[in-house]
N, C-alpha and C positions, 0 to 999 in steps of 0.2 A: 369182531364186527367190522365191516368195511365202511369207509367214509363215503360221502356222496360222490357220485360220478362227476368228473369235469364236464361242464356243458359243451356240447359239440358246436363248432362254428356254424352259423346259419347262412345258407346261400339262397339268394333269390334269383330265379332265372326268368327273364322276360324275352320270350321267343315263341315262334309258332308251335302249335301243339305237337307236331311230329318230332321236331328236334328237341323241344324242351323236355319231353318224357325221357328220351335217351340220356340227355345231360343230367337230369335229376337222378336217374338210376345210377349213373356212373359216380356222381358225387356222394350219394348215399353209401355206395359200396366202398368208398374210400374214407368214410368216417365223418362226413358232413351231414347236417340236417338241411335238406333241400326242398324248396317250394317253387313250383312253376306257375307262372301266369302268362297271359298272352296279349295284354293291352297295357297302355300307359296308365289308365285309370286304376286297373287292378294292382299295378306295381306301386302306385302312390299309396293306395290303401294298405298294402303289405308293409311298406316302409314306415307308415304311421303306427302300425300295429306292433312291429317287432324290431325295427332298426337292424336289418341283417348285416353281418360282417362283410359279406361278398355279394355284389349285385352284378350279374351277367346280363348285358343288354344287347340285343340285336340292333344293328344300325338302321335297318329298314323294317320298321314295325307297321302293321296295317293302319294304326290310327295316329302315329306320330313318328317324328325323326328320333333316332336313338340318342343323338347328342342333345336335342331339346329336352328329351325325357331325363337325361342325366342331370341337366341343369335344374330341372324341376325337383328331382329327388334330392339333390344337394341342398336346395332351399329347405326341404323338409328335414333333412339330416345332414348338416355340414360336414360330418366326419365320414359320410358314405364313401366306400371304395368301389368304384365302378370299373368293370372290364367291358370294353366294347368289342362285339363280334361282327365280322363282315366277310362277305364272299370274295372281296377284291383285295389283293395285296398292294393297294395304292399307297405309296409312302406319303403323298400329300394328305390323304385322308387320315392316315395315322398321325401326322403332324397336327391336324386340326383337332382330333379328339383328345390327344395328350395335352395340347395347349388349353383346351376347354375343361380339363380336369380329370380325364380318365387316368386310372393308374396302370392300365395295360391295354393292349390292342391285339386281339386274336384273329388270325386269318383262317377261314374255313377252307377245307377240312383240317382240323387240328387233332393232334394225338391226345390221348388221355394224359400223358406226361406233361404236354404243353398246358392243358387245362388245369391240372393240379398245381403246376408251377405258378400260373397266373393267380389262382386262388390263394396260394401261400403268400404271394407278394401282396395281394389285396388285404389279407388278414393282418399282415405285418404293417401295412400302410394304415389300416384302421387303428391298430393298437398304438402306433406312433402319434396319432392325432389326439389321443386322450383315453380315458378309461374305457374298457371294453373287454371282450373275450380274451382270455389268455391263448397264446399260440400253442396249440396242442400237437403240432407236427403233422401236417396233412400228408407229407410224403415220407414213406419209409425208405431207409437207405440213403445214399449220398444224393446231393442235389443234382438235378439234371444240368447238362452243359448249357442248355438254352437259358437257364436261370442265371448262369454266370457270364455267358458270352453273347446271348441274344437269340432271337427266334428264327433266324434266316434259314433258308434251305441248306446253305453251306454248313452251318453249325449242326443241323440235323444229320447231314451226311457224315460229318465228323463224329457225332455221337454214335452213329451206326458202326463206324470203324472201331471206335473205342469199345463198344459192346461186344464186337466180334473177337477182338484180340485180348481184352482184359482177362477172361477166365483162363487163358493159356499162360505159359511161362515164357512166351516168345520175348526175345530182346527187341526193343522198339526204338527206331530213330524218329524223333519228332522234329519236323522241319518247319520253319516259319520265320518271318522277319522279326526284328527286335520289337518287343512290346505286344506281340500277338497273343501271348498267354500260354507259352509252352509248358511252364510249370503247372498251370491250371489243368492242362490236358494230362500231364504226367500224374498228377494227384488223382484225376478222374479214373485213369487206368488202374492205379493202385487201389482206390476205394471200391472198385468193382471186381477186384481179383480175389482169389482164394487166400491171398496174403494180406487182405485188408486189415486184419487185426494185428499184423506185425508193423514194425516201424517203417516210416517213409523218411529217408535221409537224402537231402539234396546237397550236391557239391558243385560249385561253379569252378570249372577247370581253368577258366581264364583269369580268375582273381587271385590265384595262389602263385607265389614264387616257385620256380622249378624245383628248388631244394626242399620244399615242403610238401610237394604233391604226393610223393611216395609215402611219407609218413601219414598223411591224411587218408590215403586210400588203404594202405596195408597195415598201418600202425607201427610202433617201435617198442623195443625192449628197454628196460631201465639201463641207462649208461650207454645206449647205442650211439649217442653223439653228445657234444657239449650242450648242457641244458636239459637233457633227457633224464629228469630226476626220478621218473617212475614209469611203469609199463603203461602204454596207451594203445588200446585196440583201434584199428582203422575202421573207416566207414563200411567197407565190405564185410567186416566181421561183426560190427555193431548192428547191421541190418539183418541179422539172422532171422529168417522167416518172413522178411519184409521186402522192401524195394529200395534200391539206390538209384537216384536220378543224377546223372552226370550231365550238367548243363554246359553248353559250349564245348562239347567233346573235341571239336576240331582244334582247340587251343592246347590240347594235351601234348606235352613234348614227345618227340619220336621215341626217346629212350623209355618213357613210361608206357607208350603204346604197346611195345613188345611185352612188357611185364604184365600189363592188363590183359593182353591176349592170352598169355599163359595162365593167368589166374582164372579167366573165364573157361578155358578149356579143361583145366585140371580141377577146378572148383576148390582151390586152396591158395593160400598166400603165405609168404614168409614176412614176418614183421622185420623192420630194420633192426639189425643186430641179432636176429633170432636164428636158431639152427633147426627148429622143427616147424613143419608146415601146420597151418591152422585152417581147418575146413571152413568153407563159407557156404551159406545157403541164402543167397539174395538174388532177386530178379533185377536185371539191369535195364533201365530206360535212359536214353540219351537224347540230347537236343542240340541243334545247331541252327544258326541263322544263315549259313551258307549251304553249299551242296557237298556232302562228304564224298559222293561219287566222283565229282570233278576234282576234289582235293586228292583222292586216291589215284586218279588218272594222272595228276600232276605231281605225284610223289611227295606231297606235303602231308599225306596221311597214309598209313600202312594199308595196303589193299587187303591183306589177310585179316586185319582187325575190322576193316569196313565190312567185309563179307560175313564175319562172325557176328557183327552187330546188326546187320541188315536183314533180320528175319522178318521184320514187318516195318513199313514206313507210314507215318501219319503226317500229312501236310496240312498246316493251318492256314487258311486263306487270310490275306491282309484285310484290314478293316475297310479299306476303300472298295473292296470287292463285294462287300455285304452291307450296303448303306441302310438296309432296314434294321440292322442291329444298333445303329447309332442312337435312335430314339430311346430304346430300352436301356442301353448303357448310360446315356446321358442322364436319364431320370434316376437310375440306380446311383450314379456318382453324386448327383445332386442330393438325394436323400441321405446318403452316407455322410456327406460333408455337412449337411444341416445338423445331423445328430452329433457329429464330432465338434462342431463350433457352437452348438446351441442356438442356431439361427433358424429362421422360418421363411427362407426364400421360396416363393410359391411355384416358380417354373421359369419358362423361357418365353421371350417375346417371339412373334412370328419371324422377325428379321434375324434374331439370334439363331432360331432353328434352321432357317435357310442357310445361314453362314456355316453352321455345323454340318449340314448336309452337303454343302458345296466344297468344303475343305478336303484336301487329299489325304490327310492324316498319315504322313510318312512314319511317325512314331507309333502308329496304331493305337491300341487301347490304353497304353501307358500315357501317350500324348493327350488323348481325350480326357483321361482321368485328371491329369494335372491341369488341363485347361479349365475343366469344370470346377475343380477345387479352388483355383484362383478366382474364377468368376463368382462363386458363392461367397468367398471372402470379401469381394468388392461390392457385390450387389446388396440392395436393400430388400425390395419386394420381388422384383423380377429380373432375370438375367437379360441384359441387352448386349448388342454387338460390341460396344466399347468395353464390356467386362471380359471379353474373350481374348484380350491381348493381341498377340501377333497372328491369330488365325486369319487367313486370307481366303477370299473367294475369287471367282472369276478366272481361275487357272484353266488354260485350254487343255482339255483332256486328250486332244489329238496330238499334243506336243508341239503346237505352233508357237506364235509369238506372244502368247499370254493373253490375248483378247478373249472375251467371254464367248463360249460356244453358244450358238443359237439353235433353238429347237422350236418346232411348231407347237405352241402352247394352247392348242385347241382342246376340245372336249375329250379327245382320245389320248391326250398326253399322259404318260406314266413315268414318273421320276425314276423308279427302280429300273425300268427298261432303258431309259436314257442314260443313266449312270453306267449300266452294264455295257451298252454299246460304245460309250466314250472310252471306257477302260479297255475294251477290245481294240479300238482304233489306236490307242496309245501303245498297247503291248505290241501290236503288229508293226507300228512305226519303229519302235525301239529294236525289235528283232531284225528288221531290215537294215537299220543303221549299223548295228553291231556286225551283221554279216558282211555289209559293205566294207566296214573297217577291217575285218579279218580276211578280206578277199574271198569270202565264201567258205572259209575253213570252219566247219560245224563244231568240231571238238573245241577249238579255241573260243568260238562264239559262246558255246555252252558254259565254259569256265568263266568268261567275262560276265555273262548274264546270271551266274550263280544257280544254274539249273543243271540237271544231268542231261546226258546225251540223248537218252530216249525221250525225255520230256520235250526237248527242242524239236525232235522229229514230229512228235504228236502235234505241237503247236504249228509247225510249218504246214502240216496237212490240214489242220483245223482252219487256218487262215487262207488256204488255197494258194500258198506260196510255193514256187518251184524249188525242189531240193535235190532232185536226181542229178542235176547238172552242177551242183555246187562242189567246190573243192573239198576233197576228202583225204588229202595227203596225211593229215595228222591223225586220221582215224586209227591207224595202226599203232599210234603212240598213246591211245586212250583205251587200254585193255579193260576188261571187266564186263559186266552184264550189259552196260549201256551200249558198248561197241557191238555187241551181238545183235542189237536191234538196228544197226546202221544199214 
């Protein structure tokens, strides 16, 4: 005899009839119980009746404003978890609704995956506020990247790349600045691969002394060196049927690069002190915060190993290039730190959110997480600018003297577009400055900028900069696929 079924989380959809029917059908097919209503009055009645775990509210309803309705529903049910939906990706609007108590902000049109991620977070938010439905796992399989990194278009494109390459056994180079989440991306590839049930083993190539790298990768036999008291398999051997993630692969000593290349080509390794080869069956994912192509062109990384590793490249955009992710990540780090410290900091003041949105975040998600953790530790009820420590605003995105950039803050102002345009101006100015410094030498400029030769050409074209007349004497010294595009 089977026990009673776990009750399904209840979702309330407050939306026009056409869209609400589709949303309800989608949620029901994914295991939720969904009810659709079309006005604020109907929504209030439904909240009084059943206190749903998830409430999806359109920002522009026929009889009320979505934020006003959210406030009303929270008076009826203080633990209500509300997701606001809107047609516009206006970051200022998102700031307003998150500040006023929404647990998420969805921009139409959104994917089913985005919808389910928002509902999952809403259920978790509801459970964290007090007794309620148990989380039954709204999503099957690994979490979406948008849940971990944010809902921006850049993250969606990154998810698409991951979905394409994950089912293969391609070796992947993951590029991104420090703190952008390269290991998160590596795990996402592993979790969506046919090796997902196998181990995921990470090794930071920059943190180990050169004398230990070979033992860590390939293992050693008992007695192979002083202190080797027993046989130890290496990471490539232990990851049989799974994935090895080699972080900061550019720091691998040249002597080890040759041995790694042979291991990848032959699919076997020799343990230190061993006489017999050991077969390996592991997928290799690598990461770097520089440009391996430029390093290979400059002889600090073996070109043959670079070409062996570069079956597919994934580039993670910096956090400053996706400001719409800042709000989601800030709230996530706030919730995590509240739970860790046993605190109940409610959110961010408007000035604190403005400061978060205006900072350049050179340390990316890692810097943001640390800043929010410190702020939660210091704050009582609400995070204010003074709790954010050394975070500064007013930096000139065009690379000028540091004075605040001015925008026309009229009705048509869009923060997302303004930040993108500022980032473009800054990037263009930096490229010009570096090219002037190198006398127009594109290969040298690419190495200084930490991008590959082909990427520099693409950017020159995108910004309408002349490149046909630039000095190319070093191009012959930069062999590889990048030079072919010169």
